[in-house]
N, C-alpha and C positions, 0 to 999 in steps of 0.2 A: 364844111357841109354842105348837103344840098339843097340848095335854096328853093323853096316853092316862088315861083316868079308873082303870083297872084296877093301874097301874105306879105308886110314889108316883115325887113329883115329885122328889125328891133323884137317883132313878135314872135318870130322864129325862136332866135337867141331867148327872149322871155322863157316862152314854153318850153326850152330844153334845161335852164335853170330851176322851171316849176316842177318839172317832172324829177328833177335830182332831187331835190327838196323833199317829193313827196315819197318817194321810192328810197330815201333815208341813206342817200351818197351823200348829200349836206344834212345831216342831222342837225336839229336846233341848236343852237350858240357856236355852228362852225363858221370859219371865216370863207365868204365866198371869193369866186376868183376875182381881182383886181380889174378895172377897166382895162387896163394893159395886156393882162393876162388874156382875158372876153377875147381881145383884139386879135392875141395871138392863137387863141384856139381855134376861133369862127371867122376871122379875117373882116371882121367888119370895122368901122370909122372908128374913131375915138367918142365923136359924137353919139354912135350908137350904141356902144358899149356902156358908158355913162347913162344914156336914157334906161337900159334894161334894168340897170341896178335902181336907178330914182323909181322906175314903175314898180320894181317888186317891194319897195320900201314904202310907197303908196299903197300898195295893195296890201300891207301889215305882213307880207311874207318876210322881211328883212330889215331890220335897221342898220343905222351906221352911229361909229364909233368914230369921231372926228381925229383926225391923223395916224388911224389904226385899219381900219378898213369897213366892209360892211358885212353883216353876219348875220344867219339864219336867226329868225324869231321865233321864239318857243309858241307851236299854235296849238289854237284850245284844242281839249280834248272833247271829241265827238260826242253828243248826248248817247245817254244809258236808254236801252230801250227796254 
């Protein structure tokens, strides 16, 4: 991953996963990469990888099933106009 030095790494990994959720790479109900998988893919520390998953849950984009993993939440439908 090409890091931008002025943006915290957790935000950059968060943006990567958010983009994958938005574009359907990880549709609702899909298990997200574990913290260990994120470490391997991006090279971030364990603390950073866990923070990314925690922030996704805090934003309502993901939910945790204890002992199983973190999954993409079903996002609300956009309002019809």
